[in-house]
C-alpha positions in Angstrom: 45.9 -29.7 27.4 46.6 -32.5 25.1 47.2 -32.9 21.4 46.3 -36.1 19.4 47.5 -37.1 16.0 46.1 -40.2 14.4 47.7 -42.0 11.5 47.8 -45.4 9.7 44.4 -45.3 7.8 44.0 -46.2 4.2 42.1 -48.2 1.6 42.0 -51.9 2.2 40.1 -54.8 0.8 37.6 -56.8 2.9 39.4 -59.3 5.0 42.5 -57.1 5.2 44.3 -55.5 8.1 45.4 -52.1 9.2 47.2 -50.7 12.2 46.3 -47.3 13.4 48.5 -45.1 15.7 47.6 -42.2 17.9 50.4 -40.0 19.2 49.5 -38.0 22.2 51.4 -35.0 23.6 50.8 -32.5 26.3 49.5 -33.2 29.7 48.9 -36.9 29.4 50.1 -39.7 31.6 50.4 -43.4 31.5 47.5 -43.7 33.9 45.1 -42.1 31.4 42.4 -44.2 29.9 42.5 -44.0 26.1 39.7 -44.6 23.6 39.4 -45.2 19.9 36.2 -44.0 18.2 35.0 -44.1 14.6 32.5 -42.2 12.6 30.9 -43.7 9.5 29.4 -41.4 6.9 26.0 -40.1 8.0 26.3 -41.8 11.5 27.2 -40.7 15.0 30.6 -41.2 16.4 30.8 -44.5 18.2 33.2 -46.0 20.8 35.2 -48.8 19.3 37.8 -49.7 22.0 39.2 -48.6 25.3 42.4 -49.3 27.2 42.8 -48.2 30.8 45.9 -47.0 32.4 46.3 -50.4 33.9 46.1 -52.1 30.5 42.6 -53.5 30.7 40.8 -53.4 27.4 37.2 -53.4 26.2 35.6 -53.5 22.8 32.4 -52.8 21.0 30.6 -56.0 20.1 31.0 -55.2 16.4 34.8 -55.4 16.6 35.3 -57.9 19.4 37.7 -60.6 18.3 38.9 -58.6 15.2 40.4 -55.4 16.8 43.1 -55.1 19.4 43.9 -51.9 21.3 47.3 -51.5 22.9 49.6 -48.7 24.2 53.2 -47.8 24.6 53.4 -45.4 27.5 57.0 -44.6 26.8 56.0 -43.2 23.5 52.6 -41.8 24.6 51.1 -43.8 21.7 48.0 -45.9 21.5 47.5 -48.4 18.7 44.5 -50.1 17.1 45.3 -53.3 15.2 42.4 -54.2 13.0 42.0 -57.6 11.3 39.4 -59.2 9.1 38.1 -55.7 8.1 34.6 -55.4 6.7 33.0 -52.7 4.6 31.0 -51.6 7.7 34.3 -50.7 9.4 34.7 -47.8 7.0 34.9 -44.4 8.6 37.1 -41.8 10.2 38.9 -43.2 13.3 39.7 -40.9 16.2 41.5 -41.4 19.5 40.5 -39.7 22.7 41.7 -39.3 26.2 39.0 -40.1 28.7 40.2 -37.2 30.9 39.8 -34.7 28.0 36.5 -35.7 26.4 36.2 -32.7 24.1 39.7 -33.0 22.7 40.0 -34.7 19.3 42.6 -35.1 16.6 42.0 -34.8 12.9 41.2 -38.5 12.6 42.4 -41.0 10.1 40.3 -42.4 7.2 39.7 -46.1 6.9 38.0 -47.4 3.8 37.2 -51.0 3.4 36.2 -51.8 -0.2 36.9 -54.1 -3.0 
């Protein structure tokens, strides 16, 4: 199994930046594809960004050009750098391992508000 711990969320003004981290432990390898999801109040969880074991990345249209996903395999950590944040980016952010689709961490709250 795998355990996931997200961190780095907080309250930020529109236009601001945050860097989220996801520390993974357990049966996880550098070849695993990793995802960041978010869930806004009253909405379904949505996929925000993916990074493959080979380092390829993909993004939801709503965050393309503003968010960057990266990984440090030596630390089993995935990051989500977020720039130009908007109120609609508010939500709880979760990381996820593609190979363990039902395993989630506690998430980290991101609130974008003036």
